[in-house]
ZALUM-494932 format. One record per residue (C-alpha): chain; residue number from 1; x, y, z. Coordinates in steps of 0.1 Angstrom, whole numbers. Layout:
BEGIN
<lodo><unit>A</unit><pos>NUM</pos><X>X</X><Y>Y</Y><Z>Z</Z></lodo>
...
This chain:
BEGIN
<lodo><unit>A</unit><pos>1</pos><X>1019</X><Y>-114</Y><Z>203</Z></lodo>
<lodo><unit>A</unit><pos>2</pos><X>1037</X><Y>-86</Y><Z>222</Z></lodo>
<lodo><unit>A</unit><pos>3</pos><X>1071</X><Y>-74</Y><Z>210</Z></lodo>
<lodo><unit>A</unit><pos>4</pos><X>1093</X><Y>-84</Y><Z>239</Z></lodo>
<lodo><unit>A</unit><pos>5</pos><X>1126</X><Y>-72</Y><Z>223</Z></lodo>
<lodo><unit>A</unit><pos>6</pos><X>1146</X><Y>-48</Y><Z>244</Z></lodo>
<lodo><unit>A</unit><pos>7</pos><X>1139</X><Y>-12</Y><Z>235</Z></lodo>
<lodo><unit>A</unit><pos>8</pos><X>1171</X><Y>5</Y><Z>224</Z></lodo>
<lodo><unit>A</unit><pos>9</pos><X>1178</X><Y>39</Y><Z>237</Z></lodo>
<lodo><unit>A</unit><pos>10</pos><X>1174</X><Y>67</Y><Z>211</Z></lodo>
<lodo><unit>A</unit><pos>11</pos><X>1207</X><Y>82</Y><Z>219</Z></lodo>
<lodo><unit>A</unit><pos>12</pos><X>1241</X><Y>73</Y><Z>235</Z></lodo>
<lodo><unit>A</unit><pos>13</pos><X>1263</X><Y>90</Y><Z>260</Z></lodo>
<lodo><unit>A</unit><pos>14</pos><X>1299</X><Y>98</Y><Z>251</Z></lodo>
<lodo><unit>A</unit><pos>15</pos><X>1310</X><Y>70</Y><Z>274</Z></lodo>
<lodo><unit>A</unit><pos>16</pos><X>1287</X><Y>45</Y><Z>258</Z></lodo>
<lodo><unit>A</unit><pos>17</pos><X>1299</X><Y>55</Y><Z>223</Z></lodo>
<lodo><unit>A</unit><pos>18</pos><X>1336</X><Y>53</Y><Z>234</Z></lodo>
<lodo><unit>A</unit><pos>19</pos><X>1331</X><Y>18</Y><Z>249</Z></lodo>
<lodo><unit>A</unit><pos>20</pos><X>1311</X><Y>4</Y><Z>221</Z></lodo>
<lodo><unit>A</unit><pos>21</pos><X>1333</X><Y>19</Y><Z>193</Z></lodo>
<lodo><unit>A</unit><pos>22</pos><X>1366</X><Y>10</Y><Z>211</Z></lodo>
<lodo><unit>A</unit><pos>23</pos><X>1379</X><Y>46</Y><Z>211</Z></lodo>
<lodo><unit>A</unit><pos>24</pos><X>1388</X><Y>71</Y><Z>238</Z></lodo>
<lodo><unit>A</unit><pos>25</pos><X>1364</X><Y>97</Y><Z>249</Z></lodo>
<lodo><unit>A</unit><pos>26</pos><X>1390</X><Y>123</Y><Z>239</Z></lodo>
<lodo><unit>A</unit><pos>27</pos><X>1390</X><Y>108</Y><Z>203</Z></lodo>
<lodo><unit>A</unit><pos>28</pos><X>1352</X><Y>114</Y><Z>201</Z></lodo>
<lodo><unit>A</unit><pos>29</pos><X>1357</X><Y>150</Y><Z>213</Z></lodo>
<lodo><unit>A</unit><pos>30</pos><X>1384</X><Y>154</Y><Z>187</Z></lodo>
<lodo><unit>A</unit><pos>31</pos><X>1362</X><Y>139</Y><Z>159</Z></lodo>
<lodo><unit>A</unit><pos>32</pos><X>1335</X><Y>163</Y><Z>170</Z></lodo>
<lodo><unit>A</unit><pos>33</pos><X>1357</X><Y>194</Y><Z>169</Z></lodo>
<lodo><unit>A</unit><pos>34</pos><X>1369</X><Y>184</Y><Z>134</Z></lodo>
<lodo><unit>A</unit><pos>35</pos><X>1333</X><Y>181</Y><Z>123</Z></lodo>
<lodo><unit>A</unit><pos>36</pos><X>1334</X><Y>143</Y><Z>116</Z></lodo>
<lodo><unit>A</unit><pos>37</pos><X>1306</X><Y>135</Y><Z>141</Z></lodo>
<lodo><unit>A</unit><pos>38</pos><X>1279</X><Y>155</Y><Z>158</Z></lodo>
<lodo><unit>A</unit><pos>39</pos><X>1262</X><Y>154</Y><Z>192</Z></lodo>
<lodo><unit>A</unit><pos>40</pos><X>1237</X><Y>175</Y><Z>210</Z></lodo>
<lodo><unit>A</unit><pos>41</pos><X>1233</X><Y>185</Y><Z>246</Z></lodo>
<lodo><unit>A</unit><pos>42</pos><X>1208</X><Y>170</Y><Z>270</Z></lodo>
<lodo><unit>A</unit><pos>43</pos><X>1188</X><Y>191</Y><Z>294</Z></lodo>
<lodo><unit>A</unit><pos>44</pos><X>1216</X><Y>183</Y><Z>319</Z></lodo>
<lodo><unit>A</unit><pos>45</pos><X>1242</X><Y>197</Y><Z>294</Z></lodo>
<lodo><unit>A</unit><pos>46</pos><X>1256</X><Y>162</Y><Z>287</Z></lodo>
<lodo><unit>A</unit><pos>47</pos><X>1267</X><Y>151</Y><Z>252</Z></lodo>
<lodo><unit>A</unit><pos>48</pos><X>1243</X><Y>128</Y><Z>234</Z></lodo>
<lodo><unit>A</unit><pos>49</pos><X>1250</X><Y>110</Y><Z>202</Z></lodo>
<lodo><unit>A</unit><pos>50</pos><X>1226</X><Y>93</Y><Z>177</Z></lodo>
<lodo><unit>A</unit><pos>51</pos><X>1230</X><Y>56</Y><Z>176</Z></lodo>
<lodo><unit>A</unit><pos>52</pos><X>1242</X><Y>59</Y><Z>140</Z></lodo>
<lodo><unit>A</unit><pos>53</pos><X>1274</X><Y>76</Y><Z>152</Z></lodo>
<lodo><unit>A</unit><pos>54</pos><X>1288</X><Y>41</Y><Z>159</Z></lodo>
<lodo><unit>A</unit><pos>55</pos><X>1289</X><Y>33</Y><Z>122</Z></lodo>
<lodo><unit>A</unit><pos>56</pos><X>1304</X><Y>67</Y><Z>114</Z></lodo>
<lodo><unit>A</unit><pos>57</pos><X>1332</X><Y>62</Y><Z>140</Z></lodo>
<lodo><unit>A</unit><pos>58</pos><X>1338</X><Y>27</Y><Z>125</Z></lodo>
<lodo><unit>A</unit><pos>59</pos><X>1341</X><Y>43</Y><Z>91</Z></lodo>
<lodo><unit>A</unit><pos>60</pos><X>1366</X><Y>69</Y><Z>105</Z></lodo>
<lodo><unit>A</unit><pos>61</pos><X>1387</X><Y>43</Y><Z>122</Z></lodo>
<lodo><unit>A</unit><pos>62</pos><X>1388</X><Y>21</Y><Z>90</Z></lodo>
<lodo><unit>A</unit><pos>63</pos><X>1398</X><Y>51</Y><Z>69</Z></lodo>
<lodo><unit>A</unit><pos>64</pos><X>1425</X><Y>61</Y><Z>94</Z></lodo>
<lodo><unit>A</unit><pos>65</pos><X>1438</X><Y>25</Y><Z>93</Z></lodo>
<lodo><unit>A</unit><pos>66</pos><X>1441</X><Y>29</Y><Z>55</Z></lodo>
<lodo><unit>A</unit><pos>67</pos><X>1463</X><Y>59</Y><Z>61</Z></lodo>
<lodo><unit>A</unit><pos>68</pos><X>1439</X><Y>85</Y><Z>49</Z></lodo>
<lodo><unit>A</unit><pos>69</pos><X>1445</X><Y>120</Y><Z>62</Z></lodo>
<lodo><unit>A</unit><pos>70</pos><X>1418</X><Y>134</Y><Z>84</Z></lodo>
<lodo><unit>A</unit><pos>71</pos><X>1409</X><Y>161</Y><Z>59</Z></lodo>
<lodo><unit>A</unit><pos>72</pos><X>1401</X><Y>135</Y><Z>33</Z></lodo>
<lodo><unit>A</unit><pos>73</pos><X>1380</X><Y>116</Y><Z>57</Z></lodo>
<lodo><unit>A</unit><pos>74</pos><X>1361</X><Y>148</Y><Z>67</Z></lodo>
<lodo><unit>A</unit><pos>75</pos><X>1356</X><Y>156</Y><Z>30</Z></lodo>
<lodo><unit>A</unit><pos>76</pos><X>1341</X><Y>121</Y><Z>24</Z></lodo>
<lodo><unit>A</unit><pos>77</pos><X>1318</X><Y>123</Y><Z>55</Z></lodo>
<lodo><unit>A</unit><pos>78</pos><X>1306</X><Y>158</Y><Z>45</Z></lodo>
<lodo><unit>A</unit><pos>79</pos><X>1290</X><Y>141</Y><Z>14</Z></lodo>
<lodo><unit>A</unit><pos>80</pos><X>1270</X><Y>118</Y><Z>35</Z></lodo>
<lodo><unit>A</unit><pos>81</pos><X>1236</X><Y>127</Y><Z>50</Z></lodo>
<lodo><unit>A</unit><pos>82</pos><X>1239</X><Y>137</Y><Z>87</Z></lodo>
<lodo><unit>A</unit><pos>83</pos><X>1205</X><Y>123</Y><Z>96</Z></lodo>
<lodo><unit>A</unit><pos>84</pos><X>1214</X><Y>86</Y><Z>92</Z></lodo>
<lodo><unit>A</unit><pos>85</pos><X>1243</X><Y>62</Y><Z>96</Z></lodo>
<lodo><unit>A</unit><pos>86</pos><X>1265</X><Y>54</Y><Z>66</Z></lodo>
<lodo><unit>A</unit><pos>87</pos><X>1251</X><Y>25</Y><Z>46</Z></lodo>
<lodo><unit>A</unit><pos>88</pos><X>1268</X><Y>-3</Y><Z>27</Z></lodo>
<lodo><unit>A</unit><pos>89</pos><X>1262</X><Y>17</Y><Z>-5</Z></lodo>
<lodo><unit>A</unit><pos>90</pos><X>1278</X><Y>47</Y><Z>11</Z></lodo>
<lodo><unit>A</unit><pos>91</pos><X>1308</X><Y>26</Y><Z>20</Z></lodo>
<lodo><unit>A</unit><pos>92</pos><X>1312</X><Y>12</Y><Z>-15</Z></lodo>
<lodo><unit>A</unit><pos>93</pos><X>1311</X><Y>46</Y><Z>-30</Z></lodo>
<lodo><unit>A</unit><pos>94</pos><X>1337</X><Y>60</Y><Z>-4</Z></lodo>
<lodo><unit>A</unit><pos>95</pos><X>1360</X><Y>30</Y><Z>-7</Z></lodo>
<lodo><unit>A</unit><pos>96</pos><X>1360</X><Y>32</Y><Z>-45</Z></lodo>
<lodo><unit>A</unit><pos>97</pos><X>1370</X><Y>68</Y><Z>-43</Z></lodo>
<lodo><unit>A</unit><pos>98</pos><X>1399</X><Y>59</Y><Z>-20</Z></lodo>
<lodo><unit>A</unit><pos>99</pos><X>1411</X><Y>29</Y><Z>-39</Z></lodo>
<lodo><unit>A</unit><pos>100</pos><X>1432</X><Y>48</Y><Z>-65</Z></lodo>
<lodo><unit>A</unit><pos>101</pos><X>1450</X><Y>68</Y><Z>-38</Z></lodo>
<lodo><unit>A</unit><pos>102</pos><X>1456</X><Y>36</Y><Z>-18</Z></lodo>
<lodo><unit>A</unit><pos>103</pos><X>1469</X><Y>18</Y><Z>-48</Z></lodo>
<lodo><unit>A</unit><pos>104</pos><X>1493</X><Y>47</Y><Z>-55</Z></lodo>
<lodo><unit>A</unit><pos>105</pos><X>1506</X><Y>47</Y><Z>-19</Z></lodo>
<lodo><unit>A</unit><pos>106</pos><X>1510</X><Y>9</Y><Z>-20</Z></lodo>
<lodo><unit>A</unit><pos>107</pos><X>1531</X><Y>12</Y><Z>-52</Z></lodo>
<lodo><unit>A</unit><pos>108</pos><X>1552</X><Y>40</Y><Z>-37</Z></lodo>
<lodo><unit>A</unit><pos>109</pos><X>1558</X><Y>20</Y><Z>-5</Z></lodo>
<lodo><unit>A</unit><pos>110</pos><X>1568</X><Y>-11</Y><Z>-26</Z></lodo>
<lodo><unit>A</unit><pos>111</pos><X>1592</X><Y>10</Y><Z>-46</Z></lodo>
<lodo><unit>A</unit><pos>112</pos><X>1607</X><Y>24</Y><Z>-14</Z></lodo>
<lodo><unit>A</unit><pos>113</pos><X>1610</X><Y>-11</Y><Z>0</Z></lodo>
<lodo><unit>A</unit><pos>114</pos><X>1627</X><Y>-23</Y><Z>-32</Z></lodo>
<lodo><unit>A</unit><pos>115</pos><X>1652</X><Y>6</Y><Z>-30</Z></lodo>
<lodo><unit>A</unit><pos>116</pos><X>1663</X><Y>-2</Y><Z>5</Z></lodo>
<lodo><unit>A</unit><pos>117</pos><X>1687</X><Y>-29</Y><Z>-6</Z></lodo>
<lodo><unit>A</unit><pos>118</pos><X>1707</X><Y>-3</Y><Z>-26</Z></lodo>
<lodo><unit>A</unit><pos>119</pos><X>1713</X><Y>16</Y><Z>6</Z></lodo>
<lodo><unit>A</unit><pos>120</pos><X>1729</X><Y>-12</Y><Z>26</Z></lodo>
<lodo><unit>A</unit><pos>121</pos><X>1765</X><Y>-1</Y><Z>34</Z></lodo>
<lodo><unit>A</unit><pos>122</pos><X>1759</X><Y>34</Y><Z>20</Z></lodo>
<lodo><unit>A</unit><pos>123</pos><X>1754</X><Y>51</Y><Z>53</Z></lodo>
<lodo><unit>A</unit><pos>124</pos><X>1737</X><Y>79</Y><Z>34</Z></lodo>
<lodo><unit>A</unit><pos>125</pos><X>1771</X><Y>94</Y><Z>27</Z></lodo>
<lodo><unit>A</unit><pos>126</pos><X>1763</X><Y>95</Y><Z>-10</Z></lodo>
<lodo><unit>A</unit><pos>127</pos><X>1736</X><Y>120</Y><Z>-8</Z></lodo>
<lodo><unit>A</unit><pos>128</pos><X>1741</X><Y>128</Y><Z>-45</Z></lodo>
<lodo><unit>A</unit><pos>129</pos><X>1730</X><Y>93</Y><Z>-55</Z></lodo>
<lodo><unit>A</unit><pos>130</pos><X>1708</X><Y>81</Y><Z>-26</Z></lodo>
<lodo><unit>A</unit><pos>131</pos><X>1674</X><Y>70</Y><Z>-42</Z></lodo>
<lodo><unit>A</unit><pos>132</pos><X>1656</X><Y>74</Y><Z>-8</Z></lodo>
<lodo><unit>A</unit><pos>133</pos><X>1669</X><Y>107</Y><Z>6</Z></lodo>
<lodo><unit>A</unit><pos>134</pos><X>1677</X><Y>125</Y><Z>-26</Z></lodo>
<lodo><unit>A</unit><pos>135</pos><X>1660</X><Y>109</Y><Z>-57</Z></lodo>
<lodo><unit>A</unit><pos>136</pos><X>1676</X><Y>120</Y><Z>-90</Z></lodo>
<lodo><unit>A</unit><pos>137</pos><X>1698</X><Y>145</Y><Z>-70</Z></lodo>
<lodo><unit>A</unit><pos>138</pos><X>1670</X><Y>170</Y><Z>-64</Z></lodo>
<lodo><unit>A</unit><pos>139</pos><X>1690</X><Y>186</Y><Z>-36</Z></lodo>
<lodo><unit>A</unit><pos>140</pos><X>1720</X><Y>192</Y><Z>-58</Z></lodo>
<lodo><unit>A</unit><pos>141</pos><X>1699</X><Y>213</Y><Z>-82</Z></lodo>
<lodo><unit>A</unit><pos>142</pos><X>1691</X><Y>238</Y><Z>-54</Z></lodo>
<lodo><unit>A</unit><pos>143</pos><X>1728</X><Y>245</Y><Z>-46</Z></lodo>
<lodo><unit>A</unit><pos>144</pos><X>1755</X><Y>235</Y><Z>-21</Z></lodo>
<lodo><unit>A</unit><pos>145</pos><X>1751</X><Y>231</Y><Z>16</Z></lodo>
<lodo><unit>A</unit><pos>146</pos><X>1733</X><Y>209</Y><Z>41</Z></lodo>
<lodo><unit>A</unit><pos>147</pos><X>1695</X><Y>209</Y><Z>38</Z></lodo>
<lodo><unit>A</unit><pos>148</pos><X>1685</X><Y>175</Y><Z>53</Z></lodo>
<lodo><unit>A</unit><pos>149</pos><X>1685</X><Y>184</Y><Z>89</Z></lodo>
<lodo><unit>A</unit><pos>150</pos><X>1658</X><Y>167</Y><Z>110</Z></lodo>
């Protein structure tokens, strides 16, 4: 019996990756400049990506959605083999390493949310006691004067 499944192309153009991954072409160029993904040039000097780049881009977008800085994402991806797409086991290992950081950020955001009620009516005129702008009067310890300019 002949295999009548459609033959998948061995590589993808930048436009195909952008469309399938749901990102802008400029985002792919940025990821490539930052070393998160890799391409090669065709004989016509066009970028070509391995099919596995789709999974790598999905991993990047998920990590960004978690609020991870790009440097941390790049560090994680540098520990993965470049010759294959990330696997489920890779994802479990990466997500486990990010869990502690994510839990700490969630706890910090919850504490910040819980402190918002104490600011109602304050107008941030009490900078010596504001738990959000100046926790434990850290600014007062560094001397007098305005230091909270945007």
